[in-house]
Each structure stands twice: as C-alpha cells, then as structure tokens.
C-alpha positions in Angstrom: 3.6 -16.3 -25.5 5.4 -13.0 -24.8 6.7 -12.0 -21.4 4.0 -9.3 -21.1 1.3 -11.9 -21.7 2.9 -14.1 -19.0 2.7 -11.2 -16.6 -1.0 -10.5 -17.1 -3.0 -10.3 -13.9 -6.5 -10.7 -15.4 -9.1 -11.3 -12.7 -6.7 -11.1 -9.8 -7.8 -9.3 -6.7 -5.2 -7.1 -5.1 -4.9 -4.4 -2.4 -2.3 -1.7 -2.2 -1.7 0.2 1.1 -0.6 3.8 0.6 -2.1 3.5 -2.9 -3.4 7.0 -3.3 -0.1 8.5 -4.4 3.6 7.9 -4.9 5.0 4.3 -5.1 1.6 2.9 -4.1 -0.3 4.8 -6.9 2.2 3.5 -9.4 1.8 -0.1 -8.1 -2.0 0.2 -8.3 -1.7 1.6 -11.8 0.6 -1.2 -12.9 -1.5 -4.0 -11.6 -4.7 -2.5 -12.9 -3.1 -2.1 -16.4 -2.1 -5.7 -16.1 -5.8 -6.7 -15.6 -6.2 -6.9 -11.8 -9.0 -5.4 -9.7 -7.5 -3.2 -7.0 -8.4 -1.9 -3.6 -6.6 1.3 -3.0 -6.1 1.6 0.8 -5.1 4.9 2.2 -5.8 7.4 5.1 -6.2 10.2 2.5 -9.5 8.9 1.1 -10.1 11.9 -1.1 -6.9 11.4 -3.1 -7.5 7.6 -3.1 -10.9 8.2 -4.7 -9.4 10.5 -7.3 -6.7 7.8 -8.1 -9.4 5.1 -8.2 -11.7 7.0 -10.5 -8.8 7.7 -12.9 -7.6 4.1 -12.9 -11.1 2.7 -13.4 -11.6 5.0 -16.4 -8.2 4.2 -17.9 -8.2 0.4 -17.3 -11.8 -0.6 -17.1 -11.0 -2.6 -13.9 -12.9 -2.6 -10.7 -11.1 -0.1 -8.4 -12.3 0.4 -4.8 -11.1 2.7 -2.1 -10.7 1.9 1.6 -9.8 4.3 4.3 -7.7 2.3 6.8 -5.1 3.0 9.5 -2.4 0.3 8.9 -1.2 0.9 12.5 -4.6 -0.2 14.0 -5.3 -3.9 14.1 -9.1 -3.4 14.0 -8.8 -1.0 11.1 -6.7 -3.5 9.2 -9.2 -6.3 9.9 -12.0 -4.1 8.7 -10.0 -3.4 5.5 -9.7 -7.1 4.9 -13.4 -7.6 5.4 -14.1 -4.8 2.9 -11.7 -6.3 0.3 -13.3 -9.8 0.7 -16.8 -8.3 0.6 -16.0 -6.5 -2.7 -13.8 -9.1 -4.4 -14.5 -12.5 -2.6 -10.8 -13.3 -2.3 -7.3 -11.8 -2.2 -4.6 -12.8 -4.6 -1.9 -10.3 -3.8 -1.2 -7.7 -1.1 1.2 -4.8 -1.6 2.0 -3.7 1.9 3.4 -0.3 0.8 2.1 2.4 3.2 5.0 4.4 4.6 5.8 7.8 5.9 8.8 10.0 6.5 9.1 13.0 8.8 11.7 15.2 7.2 13.0 17.3 10.1 16.5 17.9 11.4 17.5 15.1 13.8 17.7 17.5 16.7 14.1 18.5 16.2 12.8 14.9 15.8 10.6 14.1 18.8 10.1 10.7 20.2 6.4 10.8 19.1 7.5 11.6 15.5 9.9 8.7 15.6 7.3 6.3 17.0 4.8 7.3 14.3 7.3 6.5 11.6 8.1 3.2 13.1 4.5 2.4 13.7 3.5 3.0 10.1 6.6 1.8 8.3 7.2 -1.4 10.4 4.1 -2.3 12.4 1.8 -1.3 9.5 3.6 -3.8 7.2 3.4 -6.5 9.8 -0.3 -6.0 10.4 -1.3 -5.8 6.8 0.9 -8.7 5.7 -0.3 -11.0 8.5 -4.0 -10.1 7.8 -3.4 -10.9 4.1 -1.4 -14.0 5.0 -4.2 -15.5 7.1 -6.7 -15.0 4.2 -4.3 -16.5 1.7 -3.7 -19.6 3.9 -7.5 -20.1 4.1 -7.9 -19.8 0.3 -4.8 -21.8 -0.6 -2.3 -19.2 -1.8 -1.5 -15.7 -2.8 1.4 -13.3 -2.9 2.6 -10.7 -0.3 4.9 -7.9 -1.5 6.4 -5.5 1.0 7.8 -2.3 -0.6 9.8 0.6 0.7 11.4 3.7 -0.8 15.0 4.3 -1.5 15.2 6.7 1.4 17.1 4.2 3.5 19.9 4.2 0.9 20.0 7.7 -0.5 20.0 11.3 0.6 16.6 12.9 -0.1 16.9 16.4 -1.5 16.2 18.8 0.0 17.5 17.3 3.3 17.5 19.3 6.4 20.9 20.4 7.5 21.9 19.2 11.0 24.9 20.6 12.9 26.7 18.2 15.2 29.7 19.2 17.4 
C-alpha cells in the first residue's frame, strides 16, 4: 500500500471553518480530493457556495456550506447540528477561521483588536470544544487547529508605522 493510499479519507465527514477561501479552501480541497465529505463553514456564504460547487464537481464528494459565526456559541452549536444532520457524524474538524486587520499599529482600535482575538482565539476554542464533545460521544475523531504564518513573517505590503 502506498503512502497516498494510507492517507485516503474515503467516507470521512469533516468541517473546515474559514473554508471559503485561502488556507481553509485549500484544506477543504485536499480532504475532498482524499475522499472526505466536507462542510465548508464561513461567514461569506456566497464564496463558500462557489467553493463547494467547484469541489463537488471536481471530486464527486458531498460538499455542504454552513454560514456560522465562530465567535458566537449559539451559531457554533447550530453549525454542529447542521453537520450532524447532513453527515450523521464528525470525523475531523479543521478549526481554521481567522482574520487579520492590516492597519498601522497607531490606527488599530481596541474594537479591531478584540475582533481579531475573538475570531482567531475564541473561535478556535468554540469550534474545537463543540467538535470535541461530539467526538467524545461517538468515540473518536481528530481536531486540527490551523493558523497562518503571519505570526512569524512580515506580510507584504505591511503598513509602515513611525515610532519615536
């Protein structure tokens, strides 16, 4: 058996938050190509539906879309109910939704900062714990939390800040 055969995800049921574009879209594409059915979770439902339609055509997998706010516990719980209604179980959760507000530091407001923290940290907590509760009930699963390299590299273009 080849390594690619060992990595098949045939029949697995997976959600990807922030799955409409970027890292999330690439994760959704990879797992669908490997044989998984995917719930693409995103606030931008129009782009999520475009991504889902393309993936379903390319892979033949069941791809659904869910509009959910990962910072809202009720929205996350509704997301989980939608995943379970569609798929019956959850085998893997890619807690991937994240945002960046690219403004000079002196222009960053506290509200902007709180929004980034809410999505990037609290959103991962809420989606991972919701997935974990389901996985405990069903006897297993995998939770993968992803992030961009933005914490380690300088994004270009980067706003210039002047500090004295």
